[in-house]
Every structure is written in C-alpha cells, then in structure tokens.
C-alpha positions as CSV (number, residue, x, y, z in Angstrom):
1,M,74.6,-34.5,125.4
2,T,72.7,-31.6,123.7
3,P,72.6,-28.2,125.3
4,G,68.9,-28.5,125.8
5,K,69.2,-31.8,127.8
6,L,72.1,-30.3,129.9
7,S,70.0,-27.3,130.7
8,K,67.0,-29.5,131.8
9,I,69.3,-31.6,134.0
10,L,70.9,-28.5,135.6
11,T,67.5,-27.0,136.2
12,I,66.3,-30.2,137.9
13,L,69.4,-30.4,140.1
14,V,69.0,-26.8,141.2
15,L,65.3,-27.3,142.1
16,I,66.2,-30.4,144.1
17,F,68.9,-28.5,145.9
18,F,66.4,-25.8,146.8
19,Y,63.5,-27.9,147.8
20,I,64.9,-31.0,149.5
21,P,65.7,-29.0,152.8
22,I,62.1,-27.7,152.8
23,F,60.8,-31.2,152.1
24,I,62.8,-32.6,155.0
25,V,61.5,-29.9,157.4
26,V,57.9,-30.8,156.4
27,V,58.3,-34.5,156.7
28,F,60.1,-34.4,160.1
29,S,57.4,-32.2,161.5
30,F,55.3,-35.4,161.4
31,N,58.0,-37.6,163.0
32,N,57.0,-39.3,166.2
33,S,60.5,-38.8,167.6
34,K,62.5,-35.8,168.6
35,S,65.6,-37.4,167.0
36,P,66.5,-36.8,163.3
37,V,65.6,-40.4,162.6
38,W,62.2,-41.3,161.2
39,V,60.2,-43.4,163.7
40,G,56.6,-43.1,162.6
41,F,53.9,-40.7,161.5
42,S,52.4,-38.5,164.3
43,F,50.7,-35.1,164.9
44,H,52.4,-34.9,168.3
45,W,54.6,-31.9,167.5
46,Y,51.6,-30.0,166.1
47,K,49.7,-30.7,169.3
48,E,52.8,-29.6,171.2
49,L,52.9,-26.4,169.2
50,F,49.2,-25.4,169.6
51,F,48.8,-26.3,173.2
52,N,52.2,-26.0,174.9
53,A,54.3,-23.6,172.9
54,F,52.7,-20.3,173.8
55,D,56.1,-18.5,173.7
56,I,56.5,-19.4,170.0
57,W,53.0,-18.1,169.2
58,H,53.7,-14.9,171.2
59,A,56.8,-14.3,169.1
60,F,54.9,-15.2,165.9
61,F,52.2,-12.7,166.5
62,K,54.8,-10.0,167.3
63,S,56.4,-10.8,163.9
64,I,53.1,-10.5,162.1
65,F,52.2,-7.3,163.9
66,V,55.5,-5.6,163.0
67,A,55.5,-7.0,159.5
68,L,51.9,-5.8,158.7
69,L,52.6,-2.3,160.1
70,S,56.0,-1.8,158.6
71,S,54.9,-3.2,155.2
72,F,51.9,-0.8,155.2
73,V,54.0,2.2,156.0
74,A,56.9,1.2,153.6
75,T,54.5,0.5,150.8
76,S,52.6,3.8,151.3
77,F,55.8,6.0,151.3
78,G,57.4,3.8,148.6
79,T,54.4,4.3,146.3
80,L,54.4,8.1,146.8
81,A,58.1,8.2,146.3
82,A,57.9,6.1,143.1
83,I,55.2,8.3,141.7
84,G,57.1,11.4,142.5
85,L,60.3,10.1,141.0
86,Y,58.6,8.9,137.8
87,W,56.6,12.1,137.0
88,E,58.2,15.0,138.7
89,K,61.4,16.7,137.4
90,F,63.8,18.2,139.8
91,K,67.6,18.7,140.1
92,S,68.3,16.3,143.0
93,K,66.4,13.4,141.4
94,K,69.6,11.5,140.4
95,Y,71.0,11.7,144.0
96,I,67.7,10.5,145.5
97,W,67.9,7.4,143.2
98,I,71.4,6.7,144.4
99,L,70.3,7.0,148.0
100,S,67.4,4.7,147.3
101,Y,69.6,2.0,145.9
102,L,72.1,2.0,148.8
103,P,69.9,0.0,151.3
104,L,69.6,-2.7,148.6
105,I,73.4,-3.3,148.3
106,I,74.6,-2.5,151.9
107,P,75.0,-5.7,153.9
108,D,72.3,-6.3,156.6
109,I,74.9,-6.4,159.4
110,I,76.0,-2.8,158.5
111,I,72.4,-1.6,158.5
112,G,71.7,-3.3,161.8
113,V,74.8,-1.9,163.5
114,S,74.1,1.6,162.1
115,L,70.5,1.6,163.3
116,L,71.6,0.4,166.7
117,I,74.1,3.2,167.0
118,F,71.5,5.7,165.8
119,F,68.9,4.5,168.4
120,V,71.4,4.7,171.2
121,M,72.6,8.2,170.2
122,I,69.1,9.6,170.2
123,N,68.3,7.7,173.4
124,I,65.5,5.5,172.1
125,R,65.0,2.2,174.1
126,L,65.2,-0.9,171.9
127,S,61.7,-2.4,171.6
128,L,59.1,-3.4,169.0
129,F,59.1,0.2,167.9
130,T,62.8,0.2,166.9
131,I,62.2,-3.1,165.0
132,F,59.2,-1.5,163.2
133,V,61.4,1.5,162.2
134,A,64.2,-0.8,161.0
135,H,61.9,-3.0,159.0
136,T,60.2,0.0,157.4
137,T,63.6,1.4,156.5
138,F,64.9,-1.6,154.6
139,S,61.6,-2.4,153.1
140,L,60.9,1.0,151.6
141,P,63.5,0.9,148.7
142,Y,62.1,-2.5,147.6
143,A,58.5,-1.2,147.7
144,M,59.6,1.9,145.7
145,M,61.4,-0.1,143.0
146,I,58.5,-2.5,142.5
147,V,55.9,0.3,142.2
148,F,58.2,2.2,139.9
149,S,58.6,-0.8,137.6
150,R,54.8,-1.0,137.4
151,L,54.6,2.7,136.4
152,Q,56.9,2.0,133.5
153,D,53.9,0.5,131.7
154,F,51.6,3.3,132.6
155,D,50.0,5.2,129.7
156,K,50.7,8.9,130.4
157,S,48.0,10.0,128.0
158,I,45.4,9.0,130.6
159,I,46.9,11.7,132.9
160,D,46.6,14.3,130.2
161,A,43.0,13.3,129.5
162,A,42.2,13.6,133.2
163,Y,43.6,17.1,133.4
164,D,41.7,18.1,130.2
165,L,38.5,16.9,131.9
166,G,39.1,19.1,134.9
167,A,40.6,16.6,137.4
168,T,43.0,18.0,140.1
169,K,46.4,16.5,140.9
170,F,44.9,14.9,144.0
171,E,42.0,13.4,142.1
172,T,44.3,12.1,139.3
173,L,46.5,10.5,142.0
174,T,43.7,8.8,143.9
175,K,41.4,7.9,141.1
176,I,43.7,7.0,138.2
177,I,47.4,6.6,139.2
178,I,47.0,4.6,142.4
179,P,44.2,2.2,141.0
180,A,46.2,1.6,137.9
181,S,49.3,0.9,140.0
182,F,47.5,-1.4,142.5
183,P,49.0,-4.7,141.3
184,G,52.5,-3.2,141.8
185,I,51.5,-1.7,145.1
186,L,50.1,-5.1,146.3
187,A,53.3,-6.9,145.1
188,A,55.4,-4.3,147.0
189,F,53.3,-4.9,150.2
190,F,53.8,-8.7,150.1
191,M,57.5,-8.3,149.3
192,S,57.9,-6.0,152.3
193,L,55.8,-8.4,154.4
194,T,58.0,-11.4,153.4
195,L,61.2,-9.4,154.1
196,S,60.0,-8.3,157.5
197,I,58.8,-11.7,158.7
198,D,62.0,-13.4,157.4
199,D,64.5,-10.8,158.7
200,F,66.9,-11.9,161.5
201,V,70.2,-10.0,161.2
202,I,68.9,-6.5,161.4
203,T,66.2,-7.5,164.0
204,F,68.9,-9.1,166.1
205,F,70.6,-5.7,166.6
206,V,67.6,-3.5,167.2
207,A,65.5,-5.8,169.3
208,G,65.2,-5.1,173.0
209,P,63.9,-7.0,176.0
210,G,60.4,-8.4,175.4
211,S,60.5,-7.8,171.7
212,T,61.5,-11.2,170.5
213,T,60.2,-12.0,167.0
214,L,59.8,-15.4,165.5
215,P,63.3,-15.6,163.8
216,L,64.9,-14.6,167.1
217,K,62.9,-17.1,169.0
218,I,63.8,-19.9,166.6
219,Y,67.4,-19.0,166.8
220,S,67.4,-19.1,170.6
221,M,65.7,-22.5,170.5
222,I,68.2,-23.9,168.0
223,R,71.1,-23.0,170.3
224,F,69.8,-25.6,172.7
225,G,69.0,-28.2,170.1
226,I,66.6,-28.5,167.2
227,S,63.0,-29.0,168.4
228,P,60.4,-30.6,166.0
229,T,58.0,-27.8,167.0
230,I,60.2,-25.5,164.9
231,N,59.5,-27.9,161.9
232,A,55.8,-27.7,162.7
233,I,55.6,-23.9,162.8
234,S,57.8,-23.7,159.7
235,T,55.4,-26.1,157.8
236,I,52.4,-24.0,158.9
237,M,54.0,-20.8,157.6
238,L,55.0,-22.5,154.4
239,I,51.4,-23.7,153.7
240,G,50.0,-20.3,154.7
241,T,52.4,-18.5,152.3
242,I,51.5,-20.9,149.4
243,L,47.8,-20.5,150.0
244,L,48.1,-16.7,150.2
245,S,50.1,-16.5,147.0
246,V,47.7,-18.7,145.1
247,S,44.6,-16.8,146.3
248,M,46.2,-13.4,145.6
249,K,47.2,-14.5,142.1
250,K,43.6,-15.6,141.4
251,Y,42.3,-12.4,142.9
252,L,44.5,-10.2,140.8
253,K,43.7,-12.2,137.7
254,Y,40.0,-11.8,138.4
255,I,40.2,-8.0,139.1
256,F,42.7,-7.0,136.4
C-alpha cells in the first residue's frame, strides 16, 4: 500500500469517527420511539420540543443571550488588545503575551474553580452575570489571538500614508485598521460565540439558581435518561450553525 492510499484511508476513518455520532443524533431525532432502537420516521420529538419543552427553550435563550453579550465584549476588548500589542512598543509587552496565553492552556476545571472562589470572596451572587463574566474571560484570549493573526498581513505603509494625510490616531483606528481587520474580528466573534454556547465545565461552577444554560439543562436531563428532544434541539443547532457558517462565508467573500 502506497503512502498516498494509506493517508486517504486514515483520513476517511478519522472523518467517519468524527461524524458517525453526529449522524446518529440527527437520525434518532426522527425516531418514533424513545428507545435507542429505530421504529419508524416521525416528527414527534420536534413537536414535543416546540410545544412541550419550554424549559429547554428557556435555557437555550439564556445561552444565546450570554453568548452574544460575552462574545461582543470579548471581541471588542480582544481587538483593541491585539492592535495595541501589534503596534505599540512597551516594556511589559512580553509579560502581557504570557498572561494572554495562560487561559488557553489552563484546564477549564481550574478556571471554573478559580472564578467560583473569586466570586465568593468578593461576595457576588452566582447568576447569569457571573456566567457572562466567566465566558468573557476565557473567550478574550482567543479573540485577541485571532485578530492578531489577521494583523500579521496588514500593510503598515497604509498607516503611514494616513498620518501623512493628516489623520489622527482615532481616525486611523476606526477608518483603516478596524475595517481592514474586520474578517478577523468577525471570525473572533463567532469563535467566542461557539465557545460560550458550548461551554459546560466553567459554567457549571459559576452558574447560580435560575441561570441554567442549555449545556447544563441537557446534562441534568441526561442524568435521568436520554430524551429524544435532546437529539431534536441538537439537530436544530447543528443545522443553524451550518447555515450561519455558509452564509457568513459567502458574505465575507462578497464583501472582501
């Protein structure tokens, strides 16, 4: 067997390993039975999801709210941090880079416990606000790194030309740097959004009464048995993510 064929076989096996569980979730969301045995095609669990599972939708909208807000804040601060680290020169720049990398390599459970202890020490009640702070905290380094990578391809001569034409630093930032970095900023926002919606471990530690997000809700439901409504909401989120990714890719291709 040639190395090329072996590489193709391994690639196919890896793809099968990744996508078969997702395929099973989608297929069994249309199963007419609650048991993990195929009985027949039905939209019963989607009907159950839309008309009788209000607690799931309540948790879902909480997740979306926290994800949108934390992603916006993390991307905004991450963008400014990336721009500052890329152009400005100061003594503590190396140490800031080290601190920025730490949340990327520290296990989630340590971050979750640390944030929980911090909130308890400063006497902040666990709620959606603490989840928002936690999600903003772990999303910010990812946003900063993505925007920084985009700035690597930036033509600095454009900045010099703007200054020569009389532009201020603020005008250069808002009219040249940020528009030119917009694909990276958008990518950072959606990465933060995905991380926030998907997070369970950190959210588990910083969530309080009445602040159950979708991952926490699904976990609590699975403890009492796997409900096909979980398959249904997972399928809807999967389709929504695919449609959003495709539309954004076409949008960015059209704009840039």
